[in-house]
N, C-alpha and C positions, 0 to 999 in steps of 0.2 A: 453536457454529456452528448456524445455523438454515437451514431449507429451505422454499422457497415451493412449495406444491402447490395448484393450482386457486384461486389468489388468497388462500390462507391460509398463515400462517407457522407452521412446526412446528419444535420442537427436533429436530435431525437424528438424535440417538440414539433418540428416541421414534418418529420416522418409520421408522427402520431396523427397530426392533422390531415396528412395525405391519406392515411389509412381510413380515417373516419369519413373523409369525403368519398372515397371509393365505396365504402360500406353503405353510405347514404344513397349513392347513385344506384347500387344494386337493390337496396330496399325500396327506394322511391320508384324505381322502374317497375317493380312488381305491384305497387299499390296505386290504383286509380283514384281519382277524386272521390270524395265521400258523396255518393249520389245513389239513391235507391234505383234498382233495376226496374224499368217499366215493363208492363206485360205486352206492349205492342212491338217488341223486337223480333217477333217470329212471324213468318208467313201465315201460320195457322191461326194466329190471333190478330190479324190485320184489322185496322180501324176501318169501319164502313163509312164511305164518303156519301153524304146525302144532301149536300148543299154546294153552292159555288164557292164558298169560303170555308176553309178548315183551319182551325187554330185560334189563337196561337197554341202550338204544341211543341214537343221536343223529341229528340232521339233518345233512346234508352242507353244506359251505360252498358256497353257490350252488345252482343248479338243474340241475346235470348238463350234458349235452351239448345239451339243448334245453329251452325252457320248455313243459312239457306243459299247464299250466293258467294261463290269464289271462282273467279275466272283465271286469275294468275296471282303472283305474289304482290302485284301492285294494285290490282282491281279486285276487291273483295269487300264483304260486309264487315264493318268494324264496330261502330256505334250507330244503331239503326232504329228506324221506325217504319212499319209496313202499313200501307193503305190499300183498300180494295174499292173499286167502283164498277158498276154495270152501266152500259151505254143504252140509252133509250131511243136514239135516232142517229142516222148517218150524219157525220159532221167532221170537221177538222179540229182536233183537240189541241188546245194550247193551255199553258198554265205558268204562273210565276211562283217561285218559292222565295219568299222575302224574309230574311233574317231580322230578328229584333235588334241584334248587334251586327252592324255591317262588317265587322272584323271576322265573324263566323263564316266559314266556308263549307257549304253543304253540297254533297254530291247526290245523284239520284240514278235509278234505273227504272224502266217501265217494261213489264211483261204482259203479253196477252195470254190468258189462261182459260181454256175452255172448261176446266173443272179443277178441283183441288189436287188431283194426281199430277198436274203439270209441274208441281214443285220437285217431284222426283227427277223429272227430265232436266230441270234447272240445276239441281245439285250435281247431276252427272255431266253437266255442260253440254247436253244434247239440244238444249234450247237456248238461244242467245237473246239478249234483251231487244225489244223493238226500238227502244231509245235508252241511251246511257250517257251521262256527263260526269266525268271525274276530273275535270280541269280545275286549276287554281286560278281564280279570276278576281283579285282584290280591286281592280279598277272599276268593277261593276257594282260596287257597294254590296257585294255578297249575293246579289240577286241572280237566280238561275232559273231554268225551266225549259219549256218548249215554245218556239216562236215560228210563225209562218214566214219570217224573213231570213231564216237560216236553212241550210241544206244538209248539213252533216247529221247523221243519225247516231253515231257512236263517237264520243270524244274521250280519249284516254287521259291518264294523269299527267300533271305538269301544267305549265302556263298554256292557256288556250281560251277559246271563245266561251262565253258563259251559257249559251243556249244551244239546244239541239233543234232539229226541224220539227214543226208541228206534226201531229200523228193523225192520219186518216183513220177514223173508227166507224163501225157499223152497229146499228141497233141489235141488241141481244148479246154483244160481246162483253166479256169481263176482263178487267185489267187490274194488275197489282203494281203499285208504286212504292219503291223502297227509297227512303231518304237517309243518307248516311253522313256522319261527320267523324273524321279520323283524328280527333284531337288527341295529342299526346303520343300518337303511334310512333312518330319518328323523333321524339325528344327523350333525352335521358331522364328528365323530370316532368311530371304531369303538369299540364296547363289547365286553365279554368275550363269548367264545363260550359258548353255553348248555351246561350240564353233562350234559344227556341226560334220558331219560324211560323209564318202563316202561308197557306197555299191558296192562291186565287185561280180557280178554274174558269176558262173562257170558252165560248162557243158550245156550251153543253147544257148546263142547268139554266132554265129561263129565269129563275129567281135571282134578283140582284139585291143582295142585302147591303145596306149602308154600313160603312165602317167608320167608327168614331176615331178621330185623330186625338188621342188622349192627351198628348203633350203639347197641343197647340193652344196657347194661352194669350190673353190680351190684357192691356191696361184696363183698370176698372172703369166700366161704362163707356169704353172707347173701342175703336176698331184698329188699335195700334198693336201689332204683334210684339210679344216679348221675345228677346233674343233666344230664350230657351226653346222656342217653337221651331227654329230653323232646322235642327237636326231631323226632326220628325218629317217636316215638309220636304227636305232634301231626299229622303227615302222615296217619297211619292214621286218626286221629279225623276229620280233614277228609274223608277218603274215605268213611267210614261215614256221616257226616252228609249227604254228597251222594247216597248210595244207601241210602235208608231201609229197604229190604227186605233188605239185605245182612247176613248173619250170619257170624261168624267163630269159629274155635277157636284159642286161644293155646296153643302147645305148648312146654313147657320141656324142655331136654336138658342132660345133664352128660357129663363124660368118665368113665372107668372107675376113676379113682383113689379110694381110700377104701372105705368101707362102702356096699354097693349100696342098703341100706334107707335110709341117710341121703341118698344121691344121689337116690333116688326122691322123698323128701320135699322136698329142696331144689329139684328141678326143678318140683315141683308148686307150692310156695310162690312161686317166681319167676314162674311162669306166672300165678298168682293176682295177684301184685303188678302185673303188666302189665294184666291184666283190670280190676283195681280202678282203676288210673289212667285207663283209657279210660272206664270208667263214671262216674268223677268229673267227666268233661268233658261230662256230660249226654247220654251215649249209653245207650239203654235196656239194662238189664242182661240182658234176655231175648234180646238179640242177641249176647251175648258168652259163649262157653264157654271153659273152660281145662282142660288136662290135663298131667300130668307123665309123662315117659317114662324118667327116670333116664338110664342109659347104654345102654339097649337099642337105640337107633337112631343109631349113629355115622355120620358122613358122611366121616370120615377115620380114619387109623390112630391108635390110642392109644399107639403106641410112640414117638412124637416129641412134643415140646412144641408144635410148630406144629399137629399133628393134634389133640392134646387141646384146644387153643384153639378150633379149628373145631367140635369136638363140644360145647363149652360154648356153647349158643346158645338163643335164643328165636325161634320161628317163628309165623306165622299162616297159616291156610288158610281159604278161603271154603267154608263147609259148606252154606249154603242161599242161593240167589240167584234 
């Protein structure tokens, strides 16, 4: 059977399939991925930043109860998370926003706000961001942020550099950081929800917390990296290349089973293996330190298999920035 539509003859089955596809596009366009809206999508409920490392966290599905920031049709809040921090000394602020999945592309804006009423000025476009980056930068492993090696303060949408210029800040000032991800916005069908990100602040908080490289694994009782480790280490390499003054210490740890002298040696050779891999990716060896701690710094009880697994780890810490 055939069907006549606007003067053209169609096979009715093909026409029915076409109508179903159009209906699906309209329906799917209106339905975002199944993800609970998080409370941090509003300026008023911004997450308080209290350490040099925040996360991993994620943007909310949508923009909360109100769109706090809209500059034009291309630069606006879409799927966001807001953060707030107060400055305790004069410094040059820089940070990295590092996605868990390098395919996720996060944007950000930074505002100086003397008090909570400044959001009214922002919504009326009377206050512009101190820094904003809405560029698409897949070649940078998804990492973005503020860097002292860049000069631009505002970067619009489209292909562009991944970083804005570092921000001079003074003691007593308060800033708001909005991180945004426009997943699905320009696609007829929704795509996967982003997996999240970690924020690393530099030149501000003196506390330097060690970060566990969760997916860096070795052959049993050896310092030979498994292939599954390379993706995690390549993210760290990208971060080091984006911040050329950043220096890190790789720290190896073991559980308390076996001989402590051998544990100490194993932790050090594993830390060295990670350092060697990073240096092999054209990172200056003067920026990479390593140290083994044996079983001296457990993060869990060695009385259980799960605790011992957590204690067998490799970490890194920013030692100079």
